C-alpha positions as CSV (number, residue, x, y, z in Angstrom):
1,X,-31.7,119.2,123.8
2,X,-30.4,115.7,123.2
3,X,-32.1,113.5,120.7
4,X,-32.2,109.8,121.3
5,X,-32.9,109.1,117.6
6,X,-30.9,110.0,114.5
7,X,-31.4,109.2,110.8
8,X,-29.3,106.7,108.8
9,X,-30.1,106.4,105.2
10,X,-33.5,108.1,105.8
11,X,-34.5,105.6,108.6
12,X,-34.8,106.6,112.3
13,X,-32.2,104.8,114.4
14,X,-31.9,104.9,118.2
15,X,-28.9,107.0,119.4
16,X,-28.1,105.4,122.7
17,X,-25.8,106.7,125.4
18,X,-23.5,104.2,127.2
19,X,-25.3,101.9,129.5
20,X,-23.4,99.8,132.1
21,X,-23.0,96.2,130.9
22,X,-24.3,95.0,134.4
23,X,-27.7,96.3,133.4
24,X,-27.8,94.6,130.0
25,X,-29.6,91.4,128.9
26,X,-27.7,88.2,128.1
27,X,-27.5,89.2,124.5
28,X,-25.1,91.7,122.8
29,X,-25.6,95.3,123.8
30,X,-25.5,97.7,120.8
31,X,-24.3,101.2,121.4
32,X,-24.7,103.8,118.7
33,X,-23.2,107.2,119.4
34,X,-23.6,110.0,116.9
35,X,-20.2,111.6,116.7
36,X,-19.6,115.4,116.9
37,X,-17.8,115.1,113.6
38,X,-20.2,115.2,110.7
39,X,-21.3,111.7,109.5
40,X,-19.2,109.7,111.9
41,X,-20.6,106.7,113.8
42,X,-18.9,105.1,116.8
43,X,-20.0,101.4,117.2
44,X,-19.5,99.3,120.3
45,X,-21.0,95.8,120.6
46,X,-20.5,94.2,124.0
47,X,-21.2,90.8,125.4
48,X,-21.3,89.8,129.1
49,X,-18.7,87.0,129.6
50,X,-17.0,85.1,132.4
51,X,-15.2,86.5,135.5
52,X,-11.5,86.6,136.0
53,X,-11.4,83.2,137.7
54,X,-13.0,81.2,134.8
55,X,-10.6,79.4,132.5
56,X,-12.9,80.3,129.6
57,X,-11.2,83.7,129.5
58,X,-8.2,82.0,127.7
59,X,-10.5,80.9,124.9
60,X,-12.1,84.4,124.8
61,X,-8.6,86.0,124.6
62,X,-7.8,83.7,121.6
63,X,-11.1,84.7,119.9
64,X,-10.3,88.4,120.6
65,X,-7.1,88.0,118.6
66,X,-8.8,86.0,115.9
67,X,-11.4,88.7,115.4
68,X,-9.4,91.8,116.0
69,X,-5.7,91.0,116.4
70,X,-3.3,91.1,113.4
71,X,-4.1,92.8,110.0
72,X,-5.2,89.3,108.9
73,X,-7.9,89.2,111.6
74,X,-11.4,88.4,110.5
75,X,-13.0,91.7,111.3
76,X,-10.1,93.7,109.9
77,X,-10.2,91.8,106.6
78,X,-14.0,92.0,106.3
79,X,-14.5,95.6,107.2
80,X,-11.3,97.2,106.0
81,X,-9.7,95.1,103.2
82,X,-12.8,93.6,101.5
83,X,-15.3,96.5,102.0
84,X,-13.2,99.6,102.9
85,X,-15.7,100.6,105.6
86,X,-13.5,101.5,108.5
87,X,-9.9,102.3,109.3
88,X,-9.7,100.5,112.6
89,X,-11.4,97.7,114.5
90,X,-10.7,96.9,118.1
91,X,-11.7,93.8,120.1
92,X,-11.2,93.9,123.8
93,X,-11.8,91.7,126.8
94,X,-12.0,92.7,130.5
95,X,-12.4,90.4,133.4
96,X,-13.5,91.3,136.9
97,X,-14.4,89.4,140.1
98,X,-18.1,89.1,139.3
99,X,-18.0,89.1,135.5
100,X,-16.4,90.5,132.4
101,X,-17.1,91.8,128.9
102,X,-16.1,91.1,125.3
103,X,-16.3,94.3,123.3
104,X,-16.0,95.1,119.6
105,X,-15.5,98.7,118.6
106,X,-15.1,100.6,115.4
107,X,-15.8,103.9,113.7
108,X,-17.4,104.4,110.3
109,X,-19.5,106.8,108.2
110,X,-23.0,106.8,109.7
111,X,-24.5,106.2,106.3
112,X,-22.6,102.9,106.1
113,X,-23.8,101.5,109.4
114,X,-26.6,99.3,107.9
115,X,-26.0,99.5,104.2
116,X,-23.0,100.2,101.9
117,X,-24.8,101.0,98.7
118,X,-26.1,97.6,97.5
119,X,-24.0,95.8,100.0
120,X,-24.2,95.1,103.7
121,X,-23.0,97.8,106.1
122,X,-20.7,97.6,109.1
123,X,-23.2,96.2,111.7
124,X,-24.5,93.4,109.5
125,X,-21.0,92.5,108.5
126,X,-19.8,92.3,112.1
127,X,-22.8,90.1,113.0
128,X,-22.1,87.9,110.0
129,X,-18.5,87.4,111.1
130,X,-19.6,86.4,114.5
131,X,-22.3,84.1,113.1
132,X,-19.7,82.4,110.9
133,X,-17.4,81.9,113.8
134,X,-20.1,80.2,115.8
135,X,-21.3,78.0,112.9
136,X,-18.0,77.1,111.3
137,X,-15.4,77.5,114.0
138,X,-11.7,78.1,113.2
139,X,-9.6,76.6,110.5
140,X,-6.2,75.0,111.3
141,X,-4.3,77.7,109.4
142,X,-6.2,80.5,111.3
143,X,-5.4,78.7,114.5
144,X,-1.7,78.6,113.8
145,X,-1.6,82.2,112.6
146,X,-3.3,83.4,115.8
147,X,-1.2,81.1,118.0
148,X,2.0,82.6,116.5
149,X,0.6,86.1,116.8
150,X,-0.1,85.6,120.5
151,X,3.4,84.1,121.1
152,X,5.0,87.1,119.3
153,X,3.0,89.5,121.5
154,X,4.2,87.7,124.6
155,X,7.8,87.8,123.5
156,X,7.6,91.5,122.7
157,X,6.0,92.1,126.1
158,X,8.9,90.4,127.8
159,X,11.3,92.9,126.2
160,X,9.2,95.9,127.1
161,X,11.0,97.9,129.8
162,X,7.8,99.0,131.5
163,X,6.6,95.3,131.8
164,X,10.0,94.3,133.2
165,X,10.0,97.2,135.7
166,X,6.5,96.4,136.9
167,X,7.4,92.7,137.3
168,X,10.6,93.5,139.2
169,X,8.8,96.1,141.4
170,X,6.0,93.5,142.2
171,X,8.6,90.8,142.9
172,X,10.6,93.2,145.1
173,X,7.5,94.2,147.1
174,X,6.6,90.6,147.6
175,X,10.1,89.8,148.7
176,X,10.2,92.5,151.4
177,X,6.7,91.7,152.7
């Protein structure tokens, strides 16, 4: 029998299964999945965002890199370097015809989701980073670091044989149509 509640640090916490973002409210959707591995917590926080035609997607892609891009990204530094709470953090965006999503995912020990001893746990730290971004924006040096990171990723993608083959295949299909 599946339990929809689990215990973290002695407190009952909902253990939710994936719910499609289309059915979520306008706020973030928190997903907590108790891992099969003992004491492992998979976290996914998703926001509904613009569709594939909206130019706001370019700003969201920049924010994606700022939060979860290079090893100097805000979430990596906060969760991994400063607090040692997780090994990886991923921020992803997807855009479709009618809408999109902005999703932050990570894995941690389930007893560190809310609290890490006397310090904040993973979830409050993530929300704090998001709050700081909204209230204080981006510094010039952060902007330049992320700008260079994105440029580097684009240059590397141009050298990727798979990307070149896809481009050439699409161009060839278009040329013969």
